[in-house]
C-alpha positions in Angstrom: 91.4 127.5 290.0 90.0 129.2 286.9 87.5 131.9 287.7 84.8 130.2 285.6 84.8 127.3 288.1 84.2 129.6 291.1 80.8 130.5 292.5 80.1 134.0 293.7 81.1 133.2 297.3 84.3 131.5 296.1 85.2 134.3 293.8 84.7 136.9 296.6 86.8 134.8 299.0 89.5 134.7 296.4 89.6 138.5 296.1 89.6 139.0 299.8 92.5 136.5 300.2 94.7 138.6 297.9 96.9 140.5 300.3 99.9 142.8 299.5 102.3 140.2 300.7 101.2 137.0 298.9 98.5 137.5 296.2 97.2 134.8 294.0 96.2 136.4 290.6 94.8 133.1 289.2 91.6 133.9 287.4 91.5 137.6 288.4 91.7 140.3 285.8 94.2 143.1 286.1 91.8 145.6 287.7 90.5 143.2 290.3 94.0 142.1 291.1 95.2 145.6 291.8 92.1 146.5 293.9 92.7 143.3 296.0 96.1 144.6 297.1 94.4 147.4 298.9 95.8 150.6 297.3 95.1 154.0 298.8 94.0 155.2 295.4 93.6 153.6 292.0 92.8 155.8 288.9 91.9 154.0 285.7 92.0 157.3 283.8 89.2 156.2 281.4 87.9 159.8 281.1 88.6 163.4 281.8 87.4 163.1 285.3 86.2 160.3 287.7 86.6 158.6 291.0 89.3 156.2 292.3 88.4 152.5 292.1 89.0 152.4 295.9 88.4 155.0 298.6 86.7 158.4 297.9 89.3 160.5 296.0 88.7 161.8 292.5 90.7 162.9 289.5 90.3 165.8 287.0 92.1 166.6 283.8 93.8 169.9 283.3 95.1 171.3 280.0 96.0 169.2 277.1 94.7 165.8 278.0 92.5 163.7 275.6 90.7 160.4 275.8 91.8 157.4 273.7 88.9 155.0 273.2 90.6 152.5 271.0 91.5 149.6 273.3 94.3 148.4 270.9 96.1 151.7 271.6 95.8 151.5 275.4 97.4 149.4 278.1 97.4 145.7 277.2 95.3 144.5 280.2 92.7 142.4 278.5 89.8 144.8 279.4 87.2 144.9 276.6 86.7 148.5 275.4 89.7 149.7 277.5 90.4 153.4 277.4 93.4 155.5 278.4 94.5 159.2 278.2 97.0 161.0 276.0 99.0 163.9 277.3 100.3 166.6 275.0 103.6 167.0 276.8 103.2 170.8 277.3 100.2 171.5 279.5 98.2 168.3 280.3 98.0 166.5 283.6 95.6 165.2 286.2 94.8 166.8 289.6 93.6 164.4 292.3 92.0 165.0 295.6 94.3 162.4 297.2 96.4 164.3 299.8 99.5 162.5 301.2 98.6 159.2 302.8 102.3 158.0 302.7 104.0 157.6 306.0 106.8 155.0 306.4 106.3 153.1 303.2 104.7 153.5 299.8 104.4 152.4 296.2 103.4 154.0 292.9 102.2 152.1 289.8 101.4 153.3 286.3 101.1 151.9 282.8 103.3 154.2 280.6 103.6 154.8 276.9 106.1 157.4 275.8 105.6 159.3 272.6 109.3 160.0 272.3 112.5 159.3 274.1 113.1 161.9 276.8 116.5 162.7 275.4 114.8 163.8 272.1 112.5 166.2 274.0 115.2 167.4 276.4 112.6 167.6 279.2 111.6 165.7 282.3 108.4 163.6 281.7 106.6 163.2 285.1 104.6 160.0 285.6 103.1 160.5 289.1 103.8 161.2 292.7 103.6 163.5 295.7 106.0 166.4 295.1 107.3 168.2 298.2 110.4 170.4 298.7 112.9 168.2 300.5 110.4 165.3 300.8 109.7 164.0 297.3 107.9 160.9 296.3 108.1 161.2 292.5 108.4 158.9 289.5 109.7 160.5 286.3 111.6 160.0 283.0 114.6 162.3 282.7 116.5 163.6 279.6 119.2 161.1 279.9 116.6 158.4 279.0 116.5 157.2 282.6 113.5 156.5 284.9 114.1 157.9 288.4 112.2 157.4 291.6 112.9 160.2 294.2 112.1 159.5 297.8 113.6 162.7 299.5 115.5 165.8 298.4 118.4 163.9 296.9 118.0 160.1 297.3 116.7 158.3 294.3 116.9 155.0 292.4 117.4 155.0 288.7 116.8 152.6 285.8 117.7 153.0 282.2 115.4 150.8 280.0 116.6 149.4 276.7 116.3 152.2 274.2 114.7 150.0 271.6 111.6 149.6 274.0 111.3 153.3 274.9 108.9 154.5 272.2 105.7 153.0 270.9 105.3 150.4 273.6 103.4 150.1 276.9 105.3 149.2 280.1 104.2 148.7 283.6 106.2 150.8 286.1 106.1 150.2 289.8 108.3 152.1 292.4 108.4 151.1 296.0 109.9 152.6 299.2 110.3 150.8 302.6 111.5 153.0 305.4 111.9 150.0 307.6 114.6 148.5 305.4 115.6 151.7 303.5 115.1 149.9 300.2 113.9 151.8 297.2 113.1 149.9 294.0 111.9 150.3 290.5 110.1 147.4 288.7 109.8 147.3 285.0 107.1 145.0 283.5 106.8 143.0 286.6 110.5 142.4 287.3 112.9 144.2 289.6 115.0 146.5 287.5 117.0 148.5 290.1 117.1 148.9 293.9 119.3 150.5 296.5 119.3 151.3 300.2 119.1 155.0 299.9 115.9 155.2 302.0 113.8 158.4 302.1 111.9 160.8 304.3 108.6 159.6 305.7 105.4 161.6 305.9 104.3 162.6 302.3 101.5 165.1 302.8 101.0 167.0 299.5 98.7 166.3 296.6 99.2 163.1 294.5 99.3 164.3 290.9 99.5 162.5 287.5 101.4 163.7 284.5 102.9 166.8 286.1 104.6 167.8 289.4 102.5 170.3 291.5 105.8 171.7 293.0 108.4 171.4 290.3 106.5 172.8 287.3 107.0 172.2 283.6 107.5 168.4 283.7 104.4 167.5 281.7 104.2 163.8 280.6 104.7 163.2 276.9 102.6 160.2 275.9 99.8 158.1 277.4 99.1 156.8 280.9 96.7 154.3 282.3 95.9 152.6 285.6 97.8 154.8 288.1 97.8 153.6 291.7 99.2 154.6 295.1 99.8 152.4 298.1 100.9 153.2 301.7 102.9 149.9 301.7 106.0 148.7 299.8 104.6 146.1 297.4 106.6 142.9 297.4 108.3 141.5 294.3 105.9 138.6 294.3 102.9 140.9 294.4 104.2 143.1 291.5 105.0 140.0 289.4 101.4 138.7 289.8 99.9 142.1 289.1 101.7 142.2 285.8 100.8 138.6 285.0 97.1 139.3 285.6 97.1 141.6 282.5 96.6 138.4 280.5 93.4 137.4 282.4 90.1 138.4 281.0 88.1 140.2 283.7 
């Protein structure tokens, strides 16, 4: 049902019914769809500091981070006046007050826009995660032009996007870990790109950071980021597909 046909009570009921396992994004905008899947934290990154869209955690810019107020240059999520943030690739990142929160399963989401292919910079470009020696939960682009999701000291799942799409385009990245099944997965623009059964270590307790690892330093993101979220569940393929599809819905 289109949102215009819903009354206030019906719209609220539709939001509450959107669960991590089987959401219905019909009529909901991107932001509402993400919030309805109950993330632990959701940072829209529309300024140099602010609060999560859910919960009580906050985010604060450090170093070379600047706001981009031109909606046409930010994530394509049909939000009027949408904003995002640009990282200089050498010193900029976001601290958050979100500590751990990941036990046996988890997911990370971010809209990403790389300024240049990682191979051209020769550096790791960190998207977001909870870095911890021997117990990682990190999403990052590496110099071989590969996106990797680390779930422990060594296990990771990797995906190499088409080179033609690397620069100058926005993409939705989602990484999921399920300790119950041992499956780690990377989703690229709403579709499963790569998965394996490498598993990972439960109990992520360090700070969740955006644009730079707080343990493995010097991995500053080179480009723009928007709408970064963290879950303590492994999102299903159906949920991720509908989150991506909701980018076309006006809020």
